[in-house]
C-alpha positions as CSV (number, residue, x, y, z in Angstrom):
1,M,0.2,0.0,-0.2
2,N,1.5,3.3,-0.7
3,S,1.1,6.7,1.3
4,A,-1.5,7.8,-1.1
5,S,-3.7,4.9,-1.0
6,R,-4.0,5.1,3.0
7,P,-6.8,6.6,4.8
8,P,-6.7,10.1,6.2
9,G,-5.2,10.3,10.1
10,P,-2.5,10.6,12.2
11,P,0.8,8.7,10.5
12,R,0.9,5.4,12.3
13,S,4.6,6.4,13.2
14,L,3.5,8.8,15.8
15,G,2.2,5.9,18.0
16,S,2.5,7.5,21.8
17,K,5.3,10.1,20.7
18,A,1.6,12.2,19.6
19,L,0.5,14.8,20.9
20,V,-2.9,16.0,22.2
21,P,-3.9,19.3,23.4
22,V,-5.1,19.5,26.8
23,H,-7.3,22.6,28.1
24,F,-6.6,23.4,32.3
25,I,-8.7,25.5,33.8
26,C,-7.6,26.9,37.5
27,L,-10.3,29.0,39.6
28,A,-8.2,31.5,41.4
29,P,-10.1,34.5,40.9
30,Q,-7.8,36.4,43.5
31,A,-4.3,34.9,42.5
32,Q,-2.0,37.0,40.8
33,K,0.0,34.8,38.7
34,V,-1.0,31.1,38.0
35,A,0.5,28.1,35.9
36,V,0.2,25.0,35.3
37,V,2.7,22.4,36.3
38,G,3.6,18.7,36.0
39,E,5.9,15.7,34.4
40,F,4.8,17.5,31.1
41,N,7.0,20.4,32.0
42,A,9.3,19.6,34.8
43,W,7.5,21.3,37.1
44,N,8.5,24.2,35.9
45,P,6.3,27.3,36.6
46,D,7.4,28.9,33.6
47,S,7.0,26.7,31.0
48,N,2.6,26.9,30.7
49,P,1.7,29.9,31.9
50,M,-2.2,30.4,32.4
51,A,-3.7,33.2,31.4
52,Q,-6.7,34.9,33.3
53,A,-10.0,35.1,31.5
54,F,-12.6,37.9,31.6
55,D,-14.8,35.4,34.8
56,G,-11.5,35.5,37.1
57,S,-10.4,32.2,36.0
58,W,-7.0,30.8,34.8
59,Q,-6.6,28.9,31.5
60,A,-3.8,27.4,29.1
61,S,-3.6,24.9,26.8
62,V,-0.8,22.9,27.0
63,S,0.5,19.8,24.6
64,I,0.8,16.9,26.1
65,R,2.0,13.1,25.1
66,H,-0.4,10.2,25.4
67,G,-0.4,8.3,28.7
68,H,-0.9,9.3,32.5
69,H,0.8,12.3,34.0
70,Q,0.6,14.1,37.3
71,Y,0.0,17.8,37.1
72,A,-1.2,20.7,39.6
73,F,-1.7,24.8,39.5
74,W,1.5,27.0,40.6
75,V,-1.2,29.3,42.0
76,D,1.1,32.7,43.6
77,G,4.2,30.8,44.2
78,T,1.6,27.8,46.1
79,L,1.4,24.2,44.5
80,Q,-2.0,23.4,44.5
81,V,-4.2,20.1,43.1
82,D,-6.6,20.5,40.8
83,P,-10.4,19.6,42.4
84,R,-11.6,18.6,38.8
85,G,-9.1,16.7,38.5
86,Q,-9.6,13.1,37.6
87,G,-7.4,11.6,41.0
88,I,-5.0,12.7,43.4
89,S,-1.7,11.0,43.6
90,R,1.6,12.3,45.1
91,N,4.8,13.9,43.5
92,A,8.6,13.2,44.0
93,E,8.6,15.5,47.1
94,G,5.7,13.9,48.6
95,Q,3.4,16.6,47.7
96,R,-0.4,16.4,46.7
97,V,-1.1,16.6,42.9
98,S,-3.6,15.8,40.3
99,L,-3.3,13.2,37.9
100,L,-4.8,13.2,34.0
101,A,-4.9,10.6,31.8
102,V,-4.1,12.0,27.6
103,S,-5.6,9.4,25.1
């Protein structure tokens, strides 16, 4: 089968390396600075800052690889779990963090 006759869709070679856009929302209307941190950005609060929306929520879209990931919100310098997350775990430092399944 040549490439012209393949059905449309992502290339098979991407497999588990494919990135999926994930939209995060953090309800912290009084915060000054919010970021989403996790395994996907080495827990770096400078990697994925969130923008405040008109309703006071903070939002960001991050492209993340398929799989299970730990993450949290970095709100004014404090790590906070996502109350709407898919579960709770502990990171390498023993802090409570949220779980996310990307497929």
